[in-house]
Backbone as JSON Lines, residues from 0, in Angstrom:
{"i":0,"aa":"X","n":[-13.1,6.16,-1.34],"ca":[-12.62,6.08,0.01],"c":[-12.5,4.61,0.43]}
{"i":1,"aa":"X","n":[-13.44,3.79,0.03],"ca":[-13.38,2.37,0.36],"c":[-12.21,1.71,-0.36]}
{"i":2,"aa":"X","n":[-11.98,2.1,-1.6],"ca":[-10.86,1.53,-2.36],"c":[-9.52,1.91,-1.73]}
{"i":3,"aa":"X","n":[-9.38,3.14,-1.28],"ca":[-8.15,3.57,-0.63],"c":[-7.93,2.78,0.65]}
{"i":4,"aa":"X","n":[-8.98,2.58,1.43],"ca":[-8.87,1.79,2.66],"c":[-8.51,0.35,2.35]}
{"i":5,"aa":"X","n":[-9.12,-0.24,1.33],"ca":[-8.83,-1.64,0.97],"c":[-7.4,-1.81,0.49]}
{"i":6,"aa":"X","n":[-6.9,-0.88,-0.3],"ca":[-5.52,-0.98,-0.77],"c":[-4.52,-0.81,0.36]}
{"i":7,"aa":"X","n":[-4.8,0.1,1.29],"ca":[-3.9,0.26,2.42],"c":[-3.91,-0.98,3.31]}
{"i":8,"aa":"X","n":[-5.07,-1.56,3.52],"ca":[-5.17,-2.77,4.34],"c":[-4.49,-3.94,3.65]}
{"i":9,"aa":"X","n":[-4.67,-4.07,2.35],"ca":[-4.04,-5.17,1.61],"c":[-2.52,-5.09,1.67]}
{"i":10,"aa":"X","n":[-1.97,-3.89,1.57],"ca":[-0.53,-3.73,1.67],"c":[-0.01,-4.16,3.03]}
{"i":11,"aa":"X","n":[-0.73,-3.8,4.09],"ca":[-0.31,-4.2,5.43],"c":[-0.44,-5.71,5.64]}
{"i":12,"aa":"X","n":[-1.45,-6.32,5.06],"ca":[-1.62,-7.77,5.2],"c":[-0.49,-8.5,4.47]}
{"i":13,"aa":"X","n":[-0.11,-8.02,3.3],"ca":[1.01,-8.64,2.57],"c":[2.3,-8.51,3.36]}
{"i":14,"aa":"X","n":[2.53,-7.34,3.94],"ca":[3.74,-7.15,4.75],"c":[3.73,-8.07,5.97]}
{"i":15,"aa":"X","n":[2.59,-8.21,6.63],"ca":[2.51,-9.09,7.8],"c":[2.73,-10.54,7.41]}
{"i":16,"aa":"X","n":[2.23,-10.95,6.25],"ca":[2.44,-12.33,5.8],"c":[3.9,-12.6,5.48]}
{"i":17,"aa":"X","n":[4.55,-11.62,4.83],"ca":[5.97,-11.8,4.51],"c":[6.82,-11.87,5.78]}
{"i":18,"aa":"X","n":[6.59,-10.98,6.71],"ca":[7.37,-10.97,7.94],"c":[7.05,-12.19,8.79]}
{"i":19,"aa":"X","n":[5.84,-12.69,8.68],"ca":[5.47,-13.91,9.4],"c":[6.18,-15.15,8.89]}
{"i":20,"aa":"X","n":[6.78,-15.08,7.71],"ca":[7.53,-16.23,7.18],"c":[8.85,-16.45,7.9]}
{"i":21,"aa":"X","n":[9.41,-15.41,8.49],"ca":[10.73,-15.53,9.1],"c":[10.73,-16.51,10.28]}
{"i":22,"aa":"X","n":[9.84,-16.39,11.26],"ca":[9.9,-17.34,12.37],"c":[9.45,-18.75,12.0]}
{"i":23,"aa":"X","n":[8.73,-18.9,10.91],"ca":[8.27,-20.21,10.49],"c":[9.43,-21.07,10.0]}
{"i":24,"aa":"X","n":[10.43,-20.43,9.4],"ca":[11.59,-21.16,8.89],"c":[12.36,-21.74,10.07]}
{"i":25,"aa":"X","n":[12.82,-22.98,9.93],"ca":[13.52,-23.62,11.04],"c":[15.03,-23.53,10.82]}
{"i":26,"aa":"X","n":[15.75,-23.24,11.89],"ca":[17.2,-23.14,11.8],"c":[17.65,-21.72,11.59]}
{"i":27,"aa":"X","n":[18.82,-21.4,12.14],"ca":[19.34,-20.03,12.06],"c":[19.73,-19.68,10.63]}
{"i":28,"aa":"X","n":[20.41,-20.61,9.95],"ca":[20.83,-20.31,8.57],"c":[19.64,-20.18,7.64]}
{"i":29,"aa":"X","n":[18.62,-21.0,7.86],"ca":[17.42,-20.9,7.02],"c":[16.7,-19.59,7.3]}
{"i":30,"aa":"X","n":[16.67,-19.18,8.58],"ca":[16.03,-17.9,8.91],"c":[16.77,-16.74,8.28]}
{"i":31,"aa":"X","n":[18.1,-16.79,8.24],"ca":[18.85,-15.74,7.56],"c":[18.6,-15.79,6.06]}
{"i":32,"aa":"X","n":[18.5,-16.99,5.51],"ca":[18.23,-17.14,4.08],"c":[16.85,-16.66,3.7]}
{"i":33,"aa":"X","n":[15.92,-16.73,4.64],"ca":[14.56,-16.24,4.39],"c":[14.45,-14.78,4.8]}
{"i":34,"aa":"X","n":[15.12,-14.4,5.87],"ca":[14.98,-13.06,6.43],"c":[15.5,-11.95,5.52]}
{"i":35,"aa":"X","n":[16.62,-12.21,4.86],"ca":[17.2,-11.17,4.0],"c":[16.32,-10.87,2.79]}
{"i":36,"aa":"X","n":[15.85,-11.88,2.04],"ca":[14.94,-11.55,0.93],"c":[13.6,-10.97,1.39]}
{"i":37,"aa":"X","n":[13.1,-11.46,2.54],"ca":[11.84,-10.92,3.05],"c":[12.0,-9.45,3.42]}
{"i":38,"aa":"X","n":[13.11,-9.09,4.01],"ca":[13.36,-7.69,4.35],"c":[13.43,-6.83,3.1]}
{"i":39,"aa":"X","n":[14.12,-7.32,2.08],"ca":[14.21,-6.58,0.82],"c":[12.83,-6.43,0.16]}
{"i":40,"aa":"X","n":[12.07,-7.52,0.13],"ca":[10.73,-7.46,-0.46],"c":[9.81,-6.56,0.35]}
{"i":41,"aa":"X","n":[9.95,-6.59,1.67],"ca":[9.12,-5.73,2.51],"c":[9.39,-4.25,2.22]}
{"i":42,"aa":"X","n":[10.66,-3.93,2.02],"ca":[11.0,-2.55,1.7],"c":[10.41,-2.14,0.34]}
{"i":43,"aa":"X","n":[10.51,-3.02,-0.65],"ca":[9.95,-2.71,-1.96],"c":[8.43,-2.58,-1.91]}
{"i":44,"aa":"X","n":[7.78,-3.46,-1.15],"ca":[6.32,-3.39,-1.03],"c":[5.91,-2.12,-0.3]}
{"i":45,"aa":"X","n":[6.7,-1.72,0.7],"ca":[6.41,-0.49,1.43],"c":[6.49,0.72,0.51]}
{"i":46,"aa":"X","n":[7.49,0.75,-0.38],"ca":[7.63,1.85,-1.34],"c":[6.46,1.83,-2.33]}
{"i":47,"aa":"X","n":[6.08,0.66,-2.8],"ca":[4.94,0.54,-3.71],"c":[3.66,0.98,-3.01]}
{"i":48,"aa":"X","n":[3.5,0.6,-1.76],"ca":[2.31,0.99,-1.0],"c":[2.25,2.5,-0.82]}
{"i":49,"aa":"X","n":[3.39,3.13,-0.58],"ca":[3.44,4.58,-0.44],"c":[3.08,5.27,-1.75]}
{"i":50,"aa":"X","n":[3.59,4.75,-2.86],"ca":[3.27,5.31,-4.18],"c":[1.78,5.19,-4.48]}
{"i":51,"aa":"X","n":[1.2,4.03,-4.19],"ca":[-0.23,3.83,-4.45],"c":[-1.07,4.76,-3.58]}
{"i":52,"aa":"X","n":[-0.67,4.95,-2.33],"ca":[-1.41,5.85,-1.44],"c":[-1.39,7.28,-1.96]}
{"i":53,"aa":"X","n":[-0.21,7.76,-2.39],"ca":[-0.13,9.11,-2.93],"c":[-0.92,9.24,-4.24]}
{"i":54,"aa":"X","n":[-0.84,8.24,-5.09],"ca":[-1.57,8.29,-6.35],"c":[-3.08,8.31,-6.11]}
{"i":55,"aa":"X","n":[-3.55,7.48,-5.21],"ca":[-4.99,7.45,-4.96],"c":[-5.46,8.72,-4.26]}
{"i":56,"aa":"X","n":[-4.64,9.27,-3.37],"ca":[-5.02,10.52,-2.73],"c":[-5.09,11.64,-3.76]}
{"i":57,"aa":"X","n":[-4.16,11.65,-4.71],"ca":[-4.19,12.66,-5.78],"c":[-5.45,12.51,-6.63]}
{"i":58,"aa":"X","n":[-5.76,11.3,-7.03],"ca":[-6.94,11.07,-7.87],"c":[-8.22,11.4,-7.11]}
{"i":59,"aa":"X","n":[-8.29,11.02,-5.84],"ca":[-9.47,11.32,-5.03],"c":[-9.66,12.83,-4.89]}
{"i":60,"aa":"X","n":[-8.57,13.56,-4.65],"ca":[-8.64,15.01,-4.53],"c":[-9.03,15.65,-5.86]}
{"i":61,"aa":"X","n":[-8.44,15.18,-6.94],"ca":[-8.75,15.72,-8.27],"c":[-10.22,15.51,-8.62]}
{"i":62,"aa":"X","n":[-10.72,14.3,-8.4],"ca":[-12.12,14.03,-8.73],"c":[-13.08,14.8,-7.82]}
{"i":63,"aa":"X","n":[-12.74,14.92,-6.55],"ca":[-13.58,15.7,-5.63],"c":[-13.65,17.16,-6.08]}
{"i":64,"aa":"X","n":[-12.5,17.71,-6.45],"ca":[-12.46,19.09,-6.93],"c":[-13.27,19.26,-8.2]}
{"i":65,"aa":"X","n":[-13.15,18.29,-9.09],"ca":[-13.89,18.34,-10.35],"c":[-15.4,18.29,-10.12]}
{"i":66,"aa":"X","n":[-15.85,17.39,-9.26],"ca":[-17.29,17.25,-8.99],"c":[-17.84,18.47,-8.26]}
{"i":67,"aa":"X","n":[-17.08,19.0,-7.3],"ca":[-17.54,20.18,-6.57],"c":[-17.58,21.39,-7.5]}
{"i":68,"aa":"X","n":[-16.57,21.53,-8.35],"ca":[-16.55,22.66,-9.28],"c":[-17.7,22.58,-10.27]}
{"i":69,"aa":"X","n":[-18.06,21.39,-10.71],"ca":[-19.17,21.27,-11.65],"c":[-20.51,21.48,-10.96]}
{"i":70,"aa":"X","n":[-20.57,21.22,-9.68],"ca":[-21.83,21.4,-8.95],"c":[-22.12,22.86,-8.65]}
{"i":71,"aa":"X","n":[-21.09,23.66,-8.46],"ca":[-21.3,25.06,-8.09],"c":[-21.02,26.02,-9.25]}
{"i":72,"aa":"X","n":[-20.83,25.5,-10.45],"ca":[-20.55,26.35,-11.61],"c":[-21.81,27.12,-11.98]}
{"i":73,"aa":"X","n":[-21.66,28.4,-12.3],"ca":[-22.85,29.19,-12.7],"c":[-23.34,28.74,-14.08]}
{"i":74,"aa":"X","n":[-24.61,28.88,-14.26],"ca":[-25.21,28.52,-15.54],"c":[-24.91,29.59,-16.57]}
{"i":75,"aa":"X","n":[-24.92,29.23,-17.82],"ca":[-24.65,30.18,-18.91],"c":[-25.89,30.99,-19.22]}
């Protein structure tokens, strides 16, 4: 659970840092030159973040099911 929270927070921090680069650039043409790649990278990072969240939720659910099933299994 802590790992899932840390990965979700890290993805949001990376997105905030990338989007924070746009106003730092000076000049309209420089902002467009920075804004377009930042937008593309933000979209790719968002997709990666979504994939990681689903993967971790699947693994967390699978392991929880496995541990609960082994705890309540009848003895031979």
